[in-house]
Residue, then its C-alpha position, 0 to 999 in steps of 0.5 A: m498807878r500810885p496815888r498823887a501826893s498832896i500839898r499837905e504831904y509836901e508841907v510835912l516833908r519841908a517842915v521835917m526837913t527844916s525842923g529836924t524832928v517830928t515834934a518840931a514839925a508838928h509844932r510848926l504846922g499846928i498839927s499832932q505828931p501822929a498826924v505828921s508821922r502818918l502824912l510822912a509815911q503816906l508821902e513815902g508810899n506815894v513817891g515810892v522811896t525812903l525819905f528819912e532815916r532815924r539816927g540818934g533820935r533825929l530824922r536824917p533826910t536821904a538823898e532822895a528827900l533832898r532832891l525832892n525838897d529842891r524840886l518843891d521850891r517852885l511849888f511853894d514859891a507859887l503858893s506864896y504868891l497866891d498868899g500875897t507874899d513874894p519869896a524873892d522879897p528880903a522881908s519875906q525871909p527874916l534872917r535870925l542870928a545868935a552869938p555870944p556878947t563878945l561877937g554880937h555887940r561889936f563885930l556882928a552889929r557892925a557887919m549887920a549894918g553894912f549888910m542891911k545897907q547893901n540889902p535894903g528891906q532885909m529883916i535881921s534879928l540878933e540875940t546874944c546867948t551862951s555857947n550851949g544856948l547857941v546849940s539848942r537854938l540852932v537845933d530847935d530851928t529858932i535861928d538860921l545862923g550862929f557865931t561862936l569862938a568855942e569848939l562846939t560839937h553836936s550831930a545836928m550842927e557844923l562849925i565853919p571857921f571864918h577867922r583864926t587868931c591866937a591868944v594874947a595877954v593884956m595888962a595895964c601899960d605900967h604893969p611889971l610884966a609889960r617889959h616882956d615881949v612874950i607872956t608864958p605860963e611860967i611868967l604868970h605863976g603867982q601873978p594876979h590873973i583875971a579869968l573867964m568864968r568856969r562855964h566857958m569852954v576856953r577857961t577849961r582849955l587855958d587851965r589845962v595849959f597852966a596845969q601842963a606847965g606846972v604853974r598856978p596864976r593867982t585868980v583875983a577876978e572871974v568875968a563873963t566876957g572879954v570886954s570885962a577882962i580888958t577893962l579890969a586889966r586896963h585898971g591894973v587889977g591883973v593880967a588877962v589871957i584872952c582872944p583878941f578878936p573882935l575886941l582888939r585890932q591894934q595896940e592901945e595907948d593905955l593897954a599893954i598887949r603881948p603874945f601868949a606862948p605856947e600858941f593858944v588858938y581861937r577860931a571864930s566860926f559860923a554854926v550851921s545846921t546839918v539837918r536842914p538847908m541854909s536860907q539864901p539870906a544866911r548864905a549871903f550874910m556868911r559871905h559878907v562876914q568873910l569879906a568884912v574880916r579880910s577887908e578890915g585886916w583883923p590880925a591873926t597874931w600879935t607882936r609887941a609894938a615898938p617903944 
């Protein structure tokens, strides 16, 4: 007869499942890495199956590990009750979000407010960071859910698009180029251009579009956010090619907004972990955001407003 697995061994399993690495699991449990590895090996021996496979320096749970982890919910819920906490209480599962400033300051803050009204007591934290910072936070298990407009790739992360939109060119209403119905790279050749910083992935994509067309706009300013680009464009500094979501929902009186061609697609996506299960609050917030995008009528493409 095999020895019965201990609660500590199950705690190690869950910690590795949610953290993705032995190092992170050890830090979470307050024990050494060798102790985590030893307890995990003991658990595999006690249950008689392989629970993790090592790929690319990370531990990937097997199907057996996922099934066992699902069956542990009742055990850890019972332990939570004994500790005086209720796992069904929203406050016991804080939702940790991260996003770039463009998404965080407007769209997500508003979505958070609506979600918290529907879910009284739900604790939510939102931090702003770069796209690279978003990946590291998700991998290190310091956030539950990320949001991005960049096309990120990482073995421990999956992007789930929730809105698609196309680039627009923005400029002051009295700008000479405002007479065009569509702005193309050729039209921008030699024109004052407000660009995003080179560290942004979309800057590289847009530079490639200009290079393929054989044109070179005259960059007069580089900014970190779409908000700054719109502000400079509004004051006549130049033309900015940006993602309109979630900064522009309709035409504005003091700003000319024109479609940009060729089509330059942006996808707003959820960033989720592929190595640990998603929490119930994270799943609920994703549904809330998807409904908010549809109900608020964010445009996917832009047309010139009638004069």
